[in-house]
C-alpha positions as CSV (number, residue, x, y, z in Angstrom):
1,M,95.3,17.6,-156.8
2,S,98.7,18.3,-155.2
3,P,101.2,15.4,-154.7
4,T,100.7,15.9,-150.9
5,E,97.0,15.6,-151.2
6,L,97.3,12.4,-153.3
7,A,99.8,10.9,-150.9
8,S,97.5,11.6,-148.0
9,L,94.5,10.0,-149.7
10,L,96.5,6.9,-150.7
11,C,97.8,6.6,-147.1
12,S,94.2,6.8,-145.9
13,R,93.1,4.0,-148.2
14,L,96.0,1.9,-147.3
15,C,95.5,2.3,-143.5
16,H,91.8,1.7,-143.9
17,D,92.4,-1.6,-145.6
18,L,95.1,-2.8,-143.3
19,L,93.3,-1.8,-140.1
20,S,91.2,-5.0,-140.0
21,P,93.9,-7.7,-140.5
22,I,96.5,-5.9,-138.3
23,G,93.9,-5.4,-135.6
24,A,93.1,-9.1,-135.8
25,L,96.8,-9.8,-135.3
26,N,96.9,-7.7,-132.2
27,N,93.8,-9.3,-130.7
28,G,95.1,-12.7,-131.5
29,I,98.4,-12.1,-129.7
30,E,96.5,-10.8,-126.7
31,L,94.3,-13.9,-126.6
32,L,97.3,-16.2,-127.1
33,A,99.1,-14.7,-124.2
34,D,96.2,-15.6,-121.8
35,E,95.1,-18.9,-123.3
36,T,96.2,-22.2,-121.7
37,D,94.1,-24.6,-123.6
38,E,96.2,-26.3,-126.3
39,E,93.3,-26.6,-128.8
40,M,92.4,-22.9,-128.4
41,R,96.1,-21.9,-128.7
42,E,96.3,-23.8,-132.0
43,R,93.2,-22.0,-133.2
44,C,94.7,-18.6,-132.2
45,L,97.8,-19.4,-134.2
46,E,95.8,-20.3,-137.3
47,L,94.0,-17.0,-137.0
48,L,97.2,-15.1,-136.6
49,A,98.6,-16.8,-139.7
50,D,95.5,-15.9,-141.7
51,S,95.8,-12.2,-140.6
52,A,99.5,-12.0,-141.3
53,R,98.9,-13.5,-144.7
54,A,96.1,-11.0,-145.5
55,S,98.3,-8.1,-144.4
56,A,101.2,-9.2,-146.5
57,N,98.9,-9.8,-149.5
58,K,97.4,-6.3,-149.3
59,L,100.8,-4.7,-149.0
60,K,102.1,-6.6,-152.1
61,F,99.0,-5.4,-154.0
62,F,99.3,-1.8,-152.8
63,R,103.0,-1.7,-153.7
64,L,102.1,-2.4,-157.4
65,A,98.8,-0.5,-157.5
66,F,99.9,2.6,-155.6
67,G,103.7,2.6,-155.2
68,A,106.6,3.3,-157.6
69,A,107.6,-0.3,-157.7
70,G,111.1,0.9,-158.6
71,S,112.8,-2.5,-158.5
72,F,110.7,-3.7,-161.5
73,G,112.1,-1.2,-164.1
74,E,109.9,0.4,-166.8
75,E,107.9,-2.7,-167.4
76,I,106.5,-5.2,-164.9
77,D,106.1,-9.0,-165.2
78,T,102.3,-9.4,-165.5
79,H,102.6,-12.6,-163.4
80,E,103.5,-10.4,-160.4
81,A,100.3,-8.5,-161.0
82,Q,98.3,-11.7,-161.2
83,I,99.8,-12.9,-157.9
84,A,99.0,-9.5,-156.3
85,L,95.4,-9.6,-157.4
86,N,94.9,-13.2,-156.3
87,G,96.3,-12.3,-152.9
88,L,93.8,-9.4,-152.6
89,F,90.6,-11.2,-153.6
90,G,91.4,-14.9,-154.0
91,A,92.1,-15.8,-150.4
92,E,88.5,-15.1,-149.2
93,K,87.1,-17.3,-152.0
94,K,84.1,-14.9,-152.4
95,I,85.3,-13.8,-155.8
96,E,86.3,-16.1,-158.7
97,L,89.2,-14.5,-160.6
98,G,89.7,-14.9,-164.4
99,W,93.1,-13.7,-165.7
100,G,93.2,-13.0,-169.4
101,V,96.5,-11.2,-169.8
102,A,98.7,-13.0,-172.4
103,E,101.5,-10.4,-172.4
104,E,104.5,-11.4,-170.3
105,K,105.3,-7.7,-169.5
106,L,103.4,-4.4,-169.6
107,P,104.4,-0.8,-168.9
108,K,104.5,-0.1,-165.1
109,D,101.7,2.5,-165.3
110,A,99.5,0.2,-167.4
111,V,99.8,-2.5,-164.7
112,K,99.1,0.1,-162.0
113,L,96.0,1.2,-164.0
114,L,94.8,-2.4,-164.5
115,L,95.1,-3.2,-160.8
116,N,93.3,-0.1,-159.7
117,L,90.4,-0.8,-162.1
118,A,90.3,-4.4,-160.9
119,M,90.2,-3.3,-157.3
120,I,87.3,-0.9,-158.0
121,A,85.4,-3.6,-159.9
122,G,86.1,-6.2,-157.2
123,D,85.0,-3.9,-154.4
124,A,81.7,-3.4,-156.3
125,L,80.9,-7.2,-155.9
126,V,79.4,-6.8,-152.5
127,R,78.1,-10.4,-152.4
128,G,80.9,-11.9,-154.3
129,G,80.9,-13.1,-157.9
130,R,83.3,-13.3,-160.8
131,L,86.0,-10.8,-161.8
132,D,87.6,-11.1,-165.2
133,V,90.7,-9.1,-166.0
134,G,92.3,-8.8,-169.5
135,A,95.0,-6.8,-171.3
136,E,96.4,-6.7,-174.8
137,R,99.2,-4.7,-176.3
138,R,98.7,-3.3,-179.8
139,D,101.7,-1.3,-181.1
140,D,102.0,1.6,-178.7
141,K,98.6,1.1,-177.0
142,V,97.6,-1.3,-174.2
143,E,93.9,-2.2,-174.2
144,L,92.7,-3.0,-170.7
145,A,89.3,-4.6,-169.7
146,V,87.8,-5.5,-166.3
147,R,84.4,-7.2,-166.0
148,A,82.5,-7.9,-162.7
149,E,79.5,-10.2,-162.5
150,G,77.6,-11.2,-159.3
151,P,74.3,-11.3,-157.5
152,R,74.7,-7.6,-156.4
153,I,76.9,-5.0,-158.0
154,L,77.2,-1.7,-156.3
155,L,79.6,1.0,-157.8
156,D,79.5,4.2,-155.8
157,P,78.3,7.1,-158.1
158,V,81.2,9.1,-156.8
159,L,83.6,6.5,-158.1
160,R,81.8,6.4,-161.4
161,D,82.0,10.1,-161.9
162,T,85.6,10.2,-160.8
163,L,86.6,7.4,-163.2
164,V,85.0,9.1,-166.2
165,G,85.5,12.8,-165.4
166,G,88.1,13.0,-162.7
167,G,85.7,14.1,-160.0
168,G,85.9,17.8,-160.5
169,G,86.7,19.4,-157.2
170,Q,87.6,17.9,-153.9
171,I,88.3,14.2,-154.1
172,E,87.0,11.9,-151.3
173,P,89.3,9.3,-149.8
174,R,87.0,6.5,-151.1
175,A,87.5,7.7,-154.7
176,V,91.3,8.0,-154.7
177,C,91.7,4.7,-156.7
178,A,89.2,6.0,-159.3
179,W,91.1,9.4,-159.4
180,L,94.4,7.6,-159.8
181,A,93.0,5.5,-162.6
182,H,91.6,8.5,-164.4
183,D,94.9,10.5,-164.0
184,L,96.9,7.6,-165.4
185,V,94.7,7.4,-168.4
186,D,94.6,11.2,-168.9
187,S,98.3,11.5,-168.6
188,A,98.8,8.8,-171.3
189,E,96.2,10.5,-173.5
190,G,94.0,7.4,-173.3
191,E,90.4,6.9,-172.3
192,I,88.1,5.0,-170.0
193,Q,84.8,3.4,-171.0
194,L,82.3,2.4,-168.3
195,S,79.1,0.3,-168.7
196,D,75.8,1.9,-167.8
197,A,74.7,1.8,-164.2
198,S,71.6,-0.3,-165.2
199,A,73.7,-3.0,-166.9
200,E,73.7,-6.5,-165.3
201,A,77.5,-6.6,-165.3
202,L,80.0,-3.9,-164.5
203,T,82.5,-3.5,-167.4
204,I,85.4,-1.0,-167.3
205,G,87.6,-0.6,-170.4
206,A,90.7,1.6,-170.7
207,T,93.2,2.5,-173.3
208,Y,96.7,3.3,-172.2
209,V,99.1,4.9,-174.7
210,Q,102.7,4.0,-174.1
211,R,105.0,7.0,-174.8
212,R,108.1,6.4,-176.8
213,P,111.4,7.9,-175.6
214,A,112.3,11.1,-177.4
215,Q,114.9,10.7,-180.1
216,G,118.0,12.7,-179.4
């Protein structure tokens, strides 16, 4: 996949996810302009605040999961990643989040990988449930694990194939997060393990190998 194709797919995903909260902002402003009842105006303002918060939370998450996050340096404070993940899933209260990352900092791409895996697993909880996220550094390796449990788990077979094998040919927009995760692992000479489709819980494990700077 060329850089242009990847950028286009990531932009498509970002626009898809932001369309709903930003559309709600627009509708709320139009309603507020015509509403004279004070109680209804207050309700409109609450909805506007919720939509603005959702938009900001998604942008914070996408900045870490998709962007360069240049201001953070080579390693990222894992607390920032936890805040981003809570903002993406925690606000709706449909998914209970468990954070099992003891490391204070992790390599930027390892954090990006963890967030993309968490987003994939969280999206698979179509009726809500629990999402547990963990990471542990061992020498030059970072072990990542994501587990999703709920009344209904639906992981698109296209995402499953893309996570494990890279998807082969043309990548669909819905699979761009899986492709990015696969590419991050492949570039770091790591690997991804995925639970069987028939398993009661969805478990995704990944190994990210941190490259050491070349000695001059």
